[in-house]
DRENDO-1510 file (C-alpha; in Angstrom, 1 decimal, always signed):
<recs>
REC; n; res; u; v; w
REC; 1; MET; -32.3; -139.5; +28.5 .
REC; 2; LYS; -33.7; -143.0; +27.7 .
REC; 3; GLN; -30.9; -143.5; +25.2 .
REC; 4; LYS; -28.2; -142.6; +27.8 .
REC; 5; ILE; -29.8; -145.1; +30.3 .
REC; 6; LEU; -29.7; -147.9; +27.7 .
REC; 7; VAL; -26.0; -147.1; +26.9 .
REC; 8; SER; -25.2; -147.4; +30.7 .
REC; 9; ILE; -27.0; -150.7; +31.0 .
REC; 10; GLY; -25.1; -151.9; +27.9 .
REC; 11; VAL; -21.8; -150.9; +29.5 .
REC; 12; ILE; -22.6; -153.0; +32.6 .
REC; 13; ALA; -23.7; -156.0; +30.5 .
REC; 14; TYR; -20.5; -155.7; +28.4 .
REC; 15; ILE; -18.3; -155.7; +31.5 .
REC; 16; LEU; -20.1; -158.5; +33.3 .
REC; 17; GLY; -20.9; -160.9; +30.5 .
REC; 18; ILE; -19.4; -160.1; +27.1 .
REC; 19; PHE; -15.9; -158.8; +27.7 .
REC; 20; TYR; -14.8; -161.7; +29.8 .
REC; 21; PRO; -17.3; -164.5; +29.3 .
REC; 22; ASN; -15.0; -167.2; +30.7 .
REC; 23; THR; -13.1; -165.3; +33.4 .
REC; 24; THR; -14.6; -164.3; +36.7 .
REC; 25; LEU; -13.2; -163.2; +40.0 .
REC; 26; ALA; -14.0; -166.6; +41.6 .
REC; 27; GLN; -12.5; -168.6; +38.7 .
REC; 28; PHE; -9.0; -167.0; +38.6 .
REC; 29; ASP; -6.6; -168.2; +41.3 .
REC; 30; THR; -4.4; -165.2; +42.2 .
REC; 31; SER; -2.6; -167.2; +44.9 .
REC; 32; LYS; -0.4; -168.9; +42.3 .
REC; 33; CYS; +0.8; -165.7; +40.6 .
REC; 34; ASN; +4.1; -165.8; +42.4 .
REC; 35; GLN; +4.9; -169.1; +40.6 .
REC; 36; GLN; +7.0; -169.0; +37.4 .
REC; 37; GLU; +4.7; -171.4; +35.5 .
REC; 38; ASN; +1.7; -169.1; +36.1 .
REC; 39; GLU; +3.4; -165.8; +35.4 .
REC; 40; SER; +2.2; -165.5; +31.8 .
REC; 41; SER; -1.5; -166.1; +32.6 .
REC; 42; CYS; -1.3; -163.8; +35.6 .
REC; 43; ARG; +0.2; -161.0; +33.5 .
REC; 44; LYS; -2.5; -161.6; +30.9 .
REC; 45; ARG; -5.2; -161.4; +33.6 .
REC; 46; LEU; -3.6; -158.2; +35.0 .
REC; 47; SER; -3.6; -156.6; +31.5 .
REC; 48; ASP; -7.3; -157.6; +31.0 .
REC; 49; ILE; -8.3; -156.2; +34.4 .
REC; 50; SER; -6.6; -152.9; +33.5 .
REC; 51; LYS; -8.7; -152.7; +30.3 .
REC; 52; GLU; -11.8; -153.7; +32.3 .
REC; 53; ILE; -11.2; -151.0; +34.9 .
REC; 54; ASN; -10.9; -148.4; +32.2 .
REC; 55; ILE; -14.3; -149.5; +30.8 .
REC; 56; ILE; -15.9; -149.5; +34.2 .
REC; 57; GLN; -14.5; -146.0; +34.9 .
REC; 58; GLY; -16.0; -144.9; +31.6 .
REC; 59; GLY; -19.4; -146.2; +32.8 .
REC; 60; ILE; -18.9; -144.3; +36.1 .
REC; 61; ASN; -18.1; -141.1; +34.2 .
REC; 62; THR; -21.2; -141.6; +32.0 .
REC; 63; GLU; -23.4; -141.9; +35.1 .
REC; 64; ASP; -21.7; -138.8; +36.6 .
REC; 65; ASN; -22.6; -136.8; +33.5 .
REC; 66; ASN; -26.1; -138.2; +33.5 .
REC; 67; GLN; -26.6; -137.3; +37.2 .
REC; 68; ALA; -25.3; -133.8; +36.5 .
REC; 69; GLU; -27.8; -133.3; +33.6 .
REC; 70; LEU; -30.6; -134.8; +35.6 .
REC; 71; GLY; -29.8; -132.6; +38.6 .
REC; 72; GLN; -30.0; -129.5; +36.4 .
REC; 73; GLU; -33.4; -130.6; +34.9 .
REC; 74; ILE; -34.8; -131.4; +38.4 .
REC; 75; ASN; -33.7; -128.0; +39.6 .
REC; 76; LYS; -35.4; -126.4; +36.6 .
REC; 77; LEU; -38.6; -128.4; +37.1 .
REC; 78; THR; -38.6; -127.6; +40.8 .
REC; 79; GLY; -38.5; -123.9; +40.0 .
REC; 80; GLU; -41.3; -124.2; +37.5 .
REC; 81; ILE; -43.4; -126.1; +40.1 .
REC; 82; ARG; -42.8; -123.3; +42.6 .
REC; 83; LYS; -43.7; -120.7; +40.0 .
REC; 84; THR; -46.9; -122.5; +39.0 .
REC; 85; GLY; -47.8; -123.0; +42.6 .
REC; 86; ALA; -47.4; -119.3; +43.3 .
REC; 87; GLU; -49.6; -118.5; +40.3 .
REC; 88; ILE; -52.3; -120.9; +41.6 .
REC; 89; GLN; -52.2; -119.3; +45.0 .
REC; 90; LYS; -52.7; -115.9; +43.3 .
REC; 91; LYS; -55.7; -117.3; +41.5 .
REC; 92; ASN; -57.1; -118.7; +44.7 .
REC; 93; SER; -56.8; -115.3; +46.4 .
REC; 94; LEU; -58.4; -113.5; +43.4 .
REC; 95; ILE; -61.2; -116.0; +43.3 .
REC; 96; ARG; -61.8; -115.6; +47.1 .
REC; 97; ASN; -62.0; -111.8; +46.6 .
REC; 98; ILE; -64.5; -112.2; +43.7 .
REC; 99; LYS; -66.7; -114.5; +45.8 .
REC; 100; THR; -66.6; -111.9; +48.6 .
REC; 101; ASP; -67.7; -109.2; +46.1 .
REC; 102; ILE; -70.5; -111.5; +44.7 .
REC; 103; THR; -71.7; -112.1; +48.3 .
REC; 104; ASN; -71.7; -108.4; +48.9 .
REC; 105; LYS; -73.7; -107.8; +45.8 .
REC; 106; GLU; -76.2; -110.5; +46.8 .
REC; 107; ASP; -76.5; -108.9; +50.2 .
REC; 108; SER; -77.1; -105.5; +48.6 .
REC; 109; LEU; -79.8; -107.0; +46.3 .
REC; 110; GLN; -81.4; -108.5; +49.4 .
REC; 111; ASP; -81.4; -105.2; +51.2 .
REC; 112; LEU; -83.0; -103.5; +48.2 .
REC; 113; ASN; -85.7; -106.3; +48.0 .
REC; 114; ASP; -86.4; -105.8; +51.7 .
REC; 115; ARG; -86.7; -102.0; +51.2 .
REC; 116; LEU; -88.9; -102.4; +48.2 .
REC; 117; ARG; -91.1; -104.8; +50.1 .
REC; 118; ARG; -91.5; -102.4; +53.0 .
REC; 119; GLU; -92.4; -99.5; +50.7 .
REC; 120; LYS; -94.9; -101.6; +48.8 .
REC; 121; GLU; -96.5; -102.5; +52.0 .
REC; 122; SER; -96.7; -98.8; +52.9 .
REC; 123; LEU; -98.2; -98.0; +49.5 .
REC; 124; GLN; -100.8; -100.8; +49.8 .
REC; 125; LYS; -101.9; -99.3; +53.1 .
REC; 126; ILE; -102.2; -95.8; +51.5 .
REC; 127; ILE; -104.2; -97.3; +48.6 .
REC; 128; ARG; -106.5; -99.1; +50.9 .
REC; 129; LYS; -107.1; -95.9; +52.8 .
REC; 130; ARG; -107.8; -94.0; +49.7 .
REC; 131; TYR; -110.2; -96.6; +48.4 .
REC; 132; GLU; -111.8; -96.6; +51.8 .
REC; 133; LEU; -112.3; -92.8; +51.6 .
REC; 134; GLY; -113.7; -92.9; +48.1 .
REC; 135; ASP; -116.3; -95.6; +48.9 .
REC; 136; ALA; -117.4; -94.4; +52.3 .
REC; 137; THR; -121.0; -93.6; +52.8 .
REC; 138; LEU; -122.4; -90.9; +55.0 .
REC; 139; PHE; -123.6; -93.5; +57.4 .
REC; 140; GLU; -120.0; -94.9; +57.7 .
REC; 141; VAL; -118.7; -91.3; +58.3 .
REC; 142; ILE; -121.2; -90.8; +61.0 .
REC; 143; LEU; -120.4; -94.1; +62.6 .
REC; 144; SER; -116.7; -93.2; +62.6 .
REC; 145; HIS; -117.5; -90.1; +64.8 .
REC; 146; LYS; -115.4; -88.2; +62.4 .
REC; 147; SER; -116.5; -85.1; +60.6 .
REC; 148; ILE; -116.7; -85.2; +56.8 .
REC; 149; SER; -114.4; -82.3; +56.4 .
REC; 150; ASP; -111.6; -84.0; +58.5 .
REC; 151; PHE; -112.0; -87.2; +56.5 .
REC; 152; TYR; -111.4; -85.4; +53.2 .
REC; 153; GLU; -108.6; -83.3; +54.5 .
REC; 154; ASP; -106.4; -86.4; +54.7 .
REC; 155; ALA; -106.7; -87.1; +50.9 .
REC; 156; PRO; -103.9; -84.8; +49.6 .
REC; 157; ALA; -101.4; -86.2; +52.1 .
REC; 158; PHE; -102.3; -89.7; +51.0 .
REC; 159; SER; -101.7; -88.7; +47.4 .
REC; 160; TYR; -98.3; -87.2; +48.1 .
REC; 161; VAL; -97.1; -90.2; +49.9 .
REC; 162; GLN; -98.3; -92.4; +47.1 .
REC; 163; ASN; -96.4; -90.4; +44.5 .
REC; 164; SER; -93.2; -90.5; +46.7 .
REC; 165; LEU; -93.4; -94.2; +47.0 .
REC; 166; SER; -93.8; -94.6; +43.3 .
REC; 167; ASP; -90.6; -92.6; +42.7 .
REC; 168; SER; -88.8; -94.8; +45.3 .
REC; 169; PHE; -89.9; -98.0; +43.5 .
REC; 170; GLU; -88.3; -96.7; +40.3 .
REC; 171; ILE; -85.0; -95.9; +42.0 .
REC; 172; ILE; -84.9; -99.3; +43.7 .
REC; 173; ASP; -85.6; -101.1; +40.5 .
REC; 174; ASN; -82.8; -99.2; +38.8 .
REC; 175; LEU; -80.4; -100.1; +41.6 .
REC; 176; LYS; -81.4; -103.7; +41.4 .
REC; 177; VAL; -80.7; -103.8; +37.7 .
REC; 178; GLU; -77.3; -102.2; +38.2 .
REC; 179; ILE; -76.2; -104.4; +41.0 .
REC; 180; PHE; -77.5; -107.5; +39.3 .
REC; 181; GLY; -75.4; -106.6; +36.3 .
REC; 182; GLU; -72.3; -106.2; +38.5 .
REC; 183; LYS; -73.0; -109.5; +40.1 .
REC; 184; SER; -73.3; -111.3; +36.7 .
REC; 185; SER; -70.1; -109.7; +35.6 .
REC; 186; LEU; -68.4; -110.9; +38.8 .
REC; 187; GLU; -69.7; -114.4; +38.3 .
REC; 188; GLU; -68.3; -114.5; +34.7 .
REC; 189; LYS; -65.0; -113.3; +36.1 .
REC; 190; GLU; -65.0; -116.0; +38.7 .
REC; 191; GLN; -65.7; -118.6; +36.1 .
REC; 192; GLU; -62.8; -117.4; +34.0 .
REC; 193; GLU; -60.4; -117.4; +36.9 .
REC; 194; ASP; -61.6; -120.9; +37.9 .
REC; 195; GLU; -60.8; -122.1; +34.4 .
REC; 196; ALA; -57.4; -120.5; +34.4 .
REC; 197; LYS; -56.7; -122.1; +37.8 .
REC; 198; TYR; -57.7; -125.5; +36.4 .
REC; 199; PHE; -55.2; -125.2; +33.5 .
REC; 200; LEU; -52.5; -124.1; +35.9 .
REC; 201; GLN; -53.2; -127.2; +38.0 .
REC; 202; LEU; -53.0; -129.4; +35.0 .
REC; 203; GLU; -49.6; -127.8; +34.0 .
REC; 204; GLN; -48.4; -128.3; +37.6 .
REC; 205; GLN; -49.3; -131.9; +37.5 .
REC; 206; LYS; -47.5; -132.4; +34.2 .
REC; 207; ILE; -44.4; -130.7; +35.6 .
REC; 208; GLU; -44.5; -132.8; +38.8 .
REC; 209; SER; -44.9; -135.9; +36.7 .
REC; 210; GLN; -41.8; -134.9; +34.7 .
REC; 211; LYS; -39.8; -134.2; +37.9 .
REC; 212; LYS; -40.9; -137.6; +39.3 .
REC; 213; GLU; -39.5; -139.3; +36.2 .
REC; 214; ARG; -36.2; -137.4; +36.6 .
REC; 215; ASP; -36.0; -138.3; +40.3 .
REC; 216; GLN; -36.5; -141.9; +39.4 .
REC; 217; ALA; -33.9; -141.8; +36.7 .
REC; 218; LEU; -31.5; -140.1; +39.1 .
REC; 219; GLY; -32.0; -142.9; +41.6 .
REC; 220; VAL; -31.4; -145.5; +39.0 .
REC; 221; SER; -28.2; -143.8; +37.8 .
REC; 222; ARG; -26.9; -143.6; +41.3 .
REC; 223; GLN; -27.5; -147.3; +41.9 .
REC; 224; LYS; -25.7; -148.1; +38.6 .
REC; 225; GLU; -22.8; -145.9; +39.6 .
REC; 226; ALA; -22.6; -147.6; +43.0 .
REC; 227; SER; -22.6; -151.0; +41.3 .
REC; 228; LEU; -19.9; -150.0; +38.9 .
REC; 229; ALA; -17.8; -148.5; +41.8 .
REC; 230; THR; -18.2; -151.8; +43.7 .
REC; 231; LEU; -17.1; -153.8; +40.6 .
REC; 232; LYS; -14.2; -151.4; +40.1 .
REC; 233; GLN; -13.0; -151.9; +43.7 .
REC; 234; GLU; -13.2; -155.7; +43.2 .
REC; 235; ARG; -11.1; -155.5; +40.1 .
REC; 236; GLU; -8.6; -153.2; +41.7 .
REC; 237; ARG; -8.2; -155.5; +44.7 .
REC; 238; GLU; -7.7; -158.4; +42.3 .
REC; 239; ALA; -5.1; -156.4; +40.3 .
REC; 240; ALA; -3.3; -155.5; +43.5 .
REC; 241; THR; -3.2; -159.1; +44.6 .
REC; 242; ILE; -1.8; -160.2; +41.3 .
REC; 243; ARG; +0.8; -157.5; +41.3 .
REC; 244; ASN; +1.9; -158.3; +44.8 .
REC; 245; LYS; +2.2; -162.0; +43.9 .
REC; 246; LEU; +4.0; -161.4; +40.7 .
REC; 247; PHE; +6.5; -158.9; +42.0 .
REC; 248; GLU; +7.3; -159.9; +45.6 .
REC; 249; LEU; +10.6; -158.7; +47.0 .
REC; 250; ARG; +12.2; -160.7; +49.8 .
REC; 251; ASP; +14.5; -158.9; +52.3 .
REC; 252; LEU; +16.3; -161.7; +54.1 .
REC; 253; VAL; +16.5; -159.6; +57.2 .
REC; 254; GLY; +13.0; -158.2; +57.5 .
REC; 255; GLY; +10.5; -160.5; +55.8 .
REC; 256; GLY; +10.0; -159.0; +52.4 .
REC; 257; ILE; +8.3; -156.2; +50.5 .
REC; 258; SER; +6.0; -156.2; +47.5 .
REC; 259; PHE; +6.9; -154.8; +44.1 .
REC; 260; GLY; +4.0; -152.3; +44.6 .
REC; 261; ASP; +5.6; -151.0; +47.8 .
REC; 262; ALA; +9.1; -150.9; +46.2 .
REC; 263; TYR; +7.7; -148.9; +43.3 .
REC; 264; ALA; +5.9; -146.6; +45.7 .
REC; 265; PHE; +9.2; -145.9; +47.5 .
REC; 266; ALA; +11.1; -145.4; +44.3 .
REC; 267; LYS; +8.3; -143.1; +43.0 .
REC; 268; GLU; +8.5; -141.1; +46.3 .
REC; 269; ALA; +12.3; -140.9; +46.1 .
REC; 270; GLY; +12.3; -140.1; +42.4 .
REC; 271; GLY; +9.9; -137.2; +43.0 .
REC; 272; LYS; +12.4; -135.7; +45.4 .
REC; 273; THR; +15.5; -136.3; +43.4 .
REC; 274; GLY; +14.4; -136.4; +39.7 .
REC; 275; ILE; +15.6; -139.9; +39.3 .
REC; 276; ARG; +13.4; -142.3; +37.2 .
REC; 277; PRO; +11.8; -144.9; +39.5 .
REC; 278; ALA; +12.5; -147.8; +37.0 .
REC; 279; PHE; +16.2; -146.8; +37.0 .
REC; 280; ILE; +16.3; -146.8; +40.8 .
REC; 281; LEU; +14.8; -150.3; +41.0 .
REC; 282; ALA; +17.1; -151.5; +38.3 .
REC; 283; ILE; +20.1; -150.5; +40.4 .
REC; 284; LEU; +18.6; -152.4; +43.4 .
REC; 285; GLU; +18.0; -155.4; +41.2 .
REC; 286; GLN; +21.5; -155.4; +39.9 .
REC; 287; GLU; +23.0; -154.9; +43.4 .
REC; 288; SER; +21.0; -157.3; +45.5 .
REC; 289; ASN; +18.3; -158.8; +43.3 .
REC; 290; MET; +15.8; -156.4; +44.8 .
REC; 291; GLY; +16.9; -157.1; +48.4 .
REC; 292; LYS; +16.9; -160.9; +48.1 .
REC; 293; ASN; +20.8; -161.1; +48.2 .
REC; 294; VAL; +22.1; -158.7; +50.8 .
REC; 295; GLY; +25.2; -160.7; +51.6 .
REC; 296; THR; +26.3; -164.0; +53.2 .
REC; 297; CYS; +29.1; -162.6; +55.5 .
REC; 298; ASN; +28.7; -161.7; +59.1 .
REC; 299; ARG; +25.9; -164.1; +59.7 .
REC; 300; ASN; +25.8; -166.1; +62.9 .
REC; 301; SER; +26.8; -169.3; +61.1 .
REC; 302; ASN; +29.6; -167.6; +59.1 .
REC; 303; GLU; +33.2; -167.2; +60.3 .
REC; 304; ARG; +33.9; -164.1; +58.2 .
REC; 305; THR; +32.6; -161.3; +60.4 .
REC; 306; TRP; +32.5; -157.5; +60.0 .
REC; 307; THR; +36.0; -157.1; +61.5 .
REC; 308; GLU; +37.5; -159.3; +58.8 .
REC; 309; ILE; +35.8; -157.9; +55.7 .
REC; 310; MET; +36.0; -154.2; +56.5 .
REC; 311; PRO; +39.0; -151.9; +56.7 .
REC; 312; GLY; +39.5; -150.6; +60.3 .
REC; 313; PRO; +40.9; -147.8; +62.3 .
REC; 314; LEU; +44.6; -148.9; +62.0 .
REC; 315; ARG; +44.5; -148.8; +58.3 .
REC; 316; TYR; +42.8; -145.4; +58.3 .
REC; 317; ARG; +45.4; -144.0; +60.7 .
REC; 318; ASN; +48.2; -145.0; +58.4 .
REC; 319; PHE; +46.3; -143.3; +55.5 .
REC; 320; VAL; +46.1; -140.1; +57.4 .
REC; 321; ALA; +49.6; -140.2; +58.7 .
REC; 322; ASN; +50.9; -140.5; +55.1 .
REC; 323; GLY; +49.2; -137.3; +54.0 .
REC; 324; ARG; +45.9; -139.0; +53.2 .
REC; 325; SER; +47.6; -141.4; +50.8 .
REC; 326; CYS; +48.4; -145.1; +50.8 .
REC; 327; ARG; +51.3; -144.8; +48.4 .
REC; 328; GLY; +54.4; -145.5; +50.4 .
REC; 329; ALA; +52.3; -145.6; +53.6 .
REC; 330; ALA; +52.9; -148.0; +56.4 .
REC; 331; SER; +51.0; -151.3; +56.0 .
REC; 332; PRO; +48.1; -151.9; +56.3 .
REC; 333; CYS; +46.5; -148.8; +54.8 .
REC; 334; SER; +43.0; -147.7; +53.7 .
REC; 335; TRP; +41.3; -144.4; +52.9 .
REC; 336; ARG; +38.4; -145.4; +55.1 .
REC; 337; ASP; +37.6; -146.8; +58.5 .
REC; 338; ASP; +34.4; -148.8; +57.8 .
REC; 339; GLN; +34.7; -150.8; +61.0 .
REC; 340; SER; +34.2; -147.8; +63.3 .
REC; 341; ILE; +31.4; -146.3; +61.2 .
REC; 342; PHE; +29.6; -149.7; +61.1 .
REC; 343; GLN; +30.0; -150.2; +64.9 .
REC; 344; GLU; +28.6; -146.7; +65.6 .
REC; 345; LEU; +25.7; -147.3; +63.1 .
REC; 346; MET; +24.8; -150.6; +64.7 .
REC; 347; GLU; +24.7; -149.0; +68.1 .
REC; 348; LYS; +22.3; -146.2; +66.9 .
REC; 349; LEU; +20.1; -148.7; +65.2 .
REC; 350; GLU; +20.3; -151.2; +68.0 .
REC; 351; ARG; +21.2; -154.0; +65.6 .
REC; 352; PRO; +23.5; -156.8; +66.5 .
REC; 353; LEU; +27.1; -156.5; +65.2 .
REC; 354; ILE; +27.2; -160.2; +64.5 .
REC; 355; GLY; +24.1; -161.5; +62.7 .
REC; 356; THR; +23.3; -158.5; +60.5 .
REC; 357; PRO; +24.2; -159.7; +56.9 .
REC; 358; LEU; +26.9; -158.0; +54.9 .
REC; 359; SER; +28.3; -158.6; +51.5 .
REC; 360; CYS; +31.5; -160.7; +51.2 .
REC; 361; PRO; +34.5; -159.6; +49.2 .
REC; 362; ILE; +34.1; -160.4; +45.5 .
REC; 363; GLY; +36.1; -163.5; +44.6 .
REC; 364; GLY; +37.5; -163.5; +48.2 .
REC; 365; VAL; +39.8; -160.5; +47.6 .
REC; 366; GLY; +39.5; -156.9; +48.4 .
REC; 367; TRP; +36.9; -155.5; +50.8 .
REC; 368; GLY; +33.3; -156.4; +51.5 .
REC; 369; GLY; +30.9; -155.0; +54.0 .
REC; 370; ALA; +28.3; -153.5; +51.7 .
REC; 371; MET; +25.0; -153.0; +53.5 .
REC; 372; GLY; +21.3; -153.7; +52.7 .
REC; 373; PRO; +19.5; -153.7; +49.3 .
REC; 374; SER; +21.4; -150.7; +48.0 .
REC; 375; GLN; +24.8; -152.2; +49.0 .
REC; 376; PHE; +26.3; -149.0; +50.5 .
REC; 377; ILE; +29.6; -149.4; +52.2 .
REC; 378; PRO; +29.6; -147.8; +55.7 .
REC; 379; ALA; +31.8; -144.8; +54.7 .
REC; 380; THR; +29.5; -143.8; +51.8 .
REC; 381; TRP; +26.3; -144.3; +53.9 .
REC; 382; GLN; +27.8; -142.0; +56.5 .
REC; 383; SER; +28.4; -139.3; +53.9 .
REC; 384; TYR; +24.8; -139.4; +52.9 .
REC; 385; GLU; +23.2; -140.2; +56.2 .
REC; 386; SER; +21.9; -136.7; +57.0 .
REC; 387; ARG; +20.4; -136.3; +53.6 .
REC; 388; ILE; +18.8; -139.8; +53.8 .
REC; 389; ALA; +17.4; -139.0; +57.2 .
REC; 390; ALA; +15.8; -135.7; +56.0 .
REC; 391; SER; +14.4; -137.5; +52.9 .
REC; 392; VAL; +12.6; -140.2; +54.8 .
REC; 393; GLY; +11.9; -138.2; +58.0 .
REC; 394; VAL; +13.8; -140.2; +60.6 .
REC; 395; THR; +16.7; -139.5; +63.0 .
REC; 396; THR; +18.9; -142.5; +62.0 .
REC; 397; PRO; +18.2; -144.1; +58.6 .
REC; 398; ASP; +18.6; -147.9; +58.3 .
REC; 399; PRO; +20.5; -149.4; +55.3 .
REC; 400; TRP; +18.4; -152.6; +55.7 .
REC; 401; ASN; +15.1; -150.7; +55.6 .
REC; 402; ALA; +13.8; -150.9; +52.0 .
REC; 403; ARG; +12.4; -147.4; +52.0 .
REC; 404; HIS; +15.5; -145.9; +53.4 .
REC; 405; ALA; +17.7; -147.9; +51.1 .
REC; 406; ILE; +15.7; -146.8; +48.0 .
REC; 407; HIS; +15.9; -143.1; +49.0 .
REC; 408; ALA; +19.7; -143.5; +49.5 .
REC; 409; THR; +20.1; -145.0; +46.0 .
REC; 410; ALA; +18.1; -142.1; +44.5 .
REC; 411; LEU; +20.2; -139.5; +46.4 .
REC; 412; TYR; +23.4; -141.1; +45.3 .
REC; 413; LEU; +22.3; -141.4; +41.7 .
REC; 414; SER; +21.3; -137.8; +41.8 .
REC; 415; SER; +24.9; -136.9; +42.8 .
REC; 416; LEU; +26.1; -139.0; +39.9 .
REC; 417; GLY; +24.1; -137.0; +37.3 .
REC; 418; ALA; +21.2; -139.3; +36.5 .
REC; 419; GLN; +18.5; -136.5; +36.8 .
REC; 420; SER; +18.4; -135.9; +33.0 .
REC; 421; GLN; +17.0; -139.4; +32.6 .
REC; 422; THR; +18.7; -139.9; +29.2 .
REC; 423; TYR; +20.2; -143.3; +28.4 .
REC; 424; ALA; +23.8; -142.0; +28.4 .
REC; 425; ALA; +23.4; -140.2; +31.7 .
REC; 426; GLU; +21.7; -143.1; +33.4 .
REC; 427; ARG; +24.2; -145.7; +32.1 .
REC; 428; ASP; +27.2; -143.6; +33.2 .
REC; 429; ALA; +25.7; -143.0; +36.6 .
REC; 430; ALA; +25.2; -146.8; +36.9 .
REC; 431; CYS; +28.9; -147.4; +36.2 .
REC; 432; LYS; +29.9; -144.8; +38.8 .
REC; 433; TYR; +27.5; -146.4; +41.3 .
REC; 434; TYR; +29.5; -149.7; +40.8 .
REC; 435; SER; +33.1; -148.5; +40.7 .
REC; 436; GLY; +33.1; -144.7; +41.2 .
REC; 437; ARG; +34.2; -144.1; +37.5 .
REC; 438; GLY; +32.2; -143.7; +34.3 .
REC; 439; CYS; +31.6; -146.4; +31.7 .
REC; 440; SER; +34.2; -144.9; +29.3 .
REC; 441; ALA; +37.0; -144.4; +31.9 .
REC; 442; PRO; +40.3; -145.8; +30.7 .
REC; 443; ASN; +41.5; -149.1; +32.1 .
REC; 444; VAL; +38.2; -149.6; +33.9 .
REC; 445; ARG; +36.1; -152.5; +32.8 .
REC; 446; ASN; +32.7; -151.6; +34.3 .
REC; 447; ALA; +30.6; -151.0; +31.2 .
REC; 448; PHE; +29.0; -154.5; +31.7 .
REC; 449; TYR; +27.4; -153.1; +34.9 .
REC; 450; GLY; +25.9; -150.1; +33.2 .
REC; 451; ASN; +24.6; -152.2; +30.3 .
REC; 452; GLY; +23.0; -154.7; +32.7 .
REC; 453; VAL; +21.3; -152.0; +34.7 .
REC; 454; MET; +19.8; -150.4; +31.6 .
REC; 455; ASN; +18.5; -153.7; +30.3 .
REC; 456; ARG; +16.8; -154.4; +33.7 .
REC; 457; ALA; +15.3; -150.9; +33.7 .
REC; 458; VAL; +13.5; -151.7; +30.4 .
REC; 459; LYS; +11.8; -154.7; +32.0 .
REC; 460; ILE; +11.0; -153.0; +35.2 .
REC; 461; GLN; +9.5; -150.0; +33.3 .
REC; 462; ALA; +7.2; -152.5; +31.6 .
REC; 463; ASN; +6.1; -153.8; +35.1 .
REC; 464; ILE; +5.5; -150.3; +36.2 .
REC; 465; ASP; +3.3; -149.6; +33.2 .
REC; 466; LEU; +1.2; -152.6; +34.2 .
REC; 467; ILE; +0.7; -150.9; +37.6 .
REC; 468; ARG; -0.3; -147.7; +36.0 .
</recs>
C-alpha cells in the first residue's frame, strides 16, 4: 500500500513539475491561437496537453484501483472488529455468570458457617450442662429443689444430643470443603476467561488501528483523485480553448462556429449516414471554406439578385412542355425552377429574399444560387428537405444553419456511395457532389475537385485526431 501511495505522489509531481517545467496554464496565451504566426506553438501545446491528460487519467485510474482495494480491506477489517467484539461480549457474559456462581458459593459457605456456629453453641450448652451435672454436690442438688433422680435422668438425653451434633459438625465440614473447592475452581475459570478477554481486546485494538490506517489512506487517495480531476478539468478547458481558437469557422450570415462544433455536427451526421466526418468537413471546406464563403450575390449592396442568378418558372414550363427536355424547346428553358423553390423556402424560414447571400455564377456564366456552407441549389435542397428535417429534428431545415447544412452534405454523400469510406468511393462521390458525374466520366473535367477534397480530408483528419 505504501508503495502505491508513493507512486501516486510521483505521478502528481511528474505532471506538475517535471513533465512541463517551463509551461503552465498562466504562462500560455491561448487567446492568440487563432493567429497564423502562433499556430505551430498552439498545436504543440495542444499535443502536450493531450499527453498530460493521459498521464493524469492514469493517476486517476491508479487512485480508483487503490480505493477499491482499500475499500475491500476496510470491509474485511470491519467484519473482524465486529466478530471480535461479539466474542468479547460472550466473554463478558460468561465472566458475569461465573461471578454470580462464585457469589452463590460464598453465600452457601456463609450459611454453613452460620449453621455450624449455631450447632456449636448448642453443643457448648449441652457440655456445660453435663459438666454441671458431673460436678454437682448434694448440697447443690438440694438447693435446686430438684430430686437427685430427676437430675440424673437428663444425662442420657444430653449424651444423645451431643452425639448428633458431632455428626452434624462432620457433615458441615465436608460440605464446606466441597463448596470451597467449587469456588476455587470457579475463580480459576474466571481468571482464565479474564485473560482470554484481555487478549481479545488487544486483538480488537490492533484491528481497529489497522482500519484507522486504511481509512486515512482512503481519505488521502480521494483527495489526490480530486486534485487530479481538477487538474484534468483545467487542462481539458485549456485544450478546448486552443482548439476553438485554432479552428474557428465563420458563417458570414450567423456569426461563426468553432471547429469543435463543426466536428460534433459531422460526427453526429456521420453516425446516422456512415459517412466519415473528416470527408464531410472536407467537402464543406472545398465548397465554402467551411462556411466563410457562402456567396457574394443577392446581398443588399449587390445588383445581382436571386431573380437574376436562378432559373425561374418560365424556363421550367418550357422544359415540361417539351416533354421534360430542353433540346428543341422554346427559349429560355431549364430542368428546374429554383426561383419558386427559393421563394417558398425563404417564406418558411422567414428570411429576407434580398440580403440572404447566394453564390454567383462561376465566371459570370451559367447559373448560381447555391445556398449556405454546403452550397445546395434550391432544387436539390428541396429533394432532400424531408430527410434533412428528420435527421436534425426540425420542421423546416435551414441551408445557412451549420448543423443542418452538415447533415444535408452527409445525406447527399450517402446517396453518392461514400459509405464504404474507401479512397476511390469517397473521391468519386466528391466529383459527383460537384458536377453530378464521377471522376472518370468521359468529357468531364472534374477530377481536380475530387483530388482537392481528398487532400483536405487528410489534413482535417489530423485535426480531428488532435481533438480525440
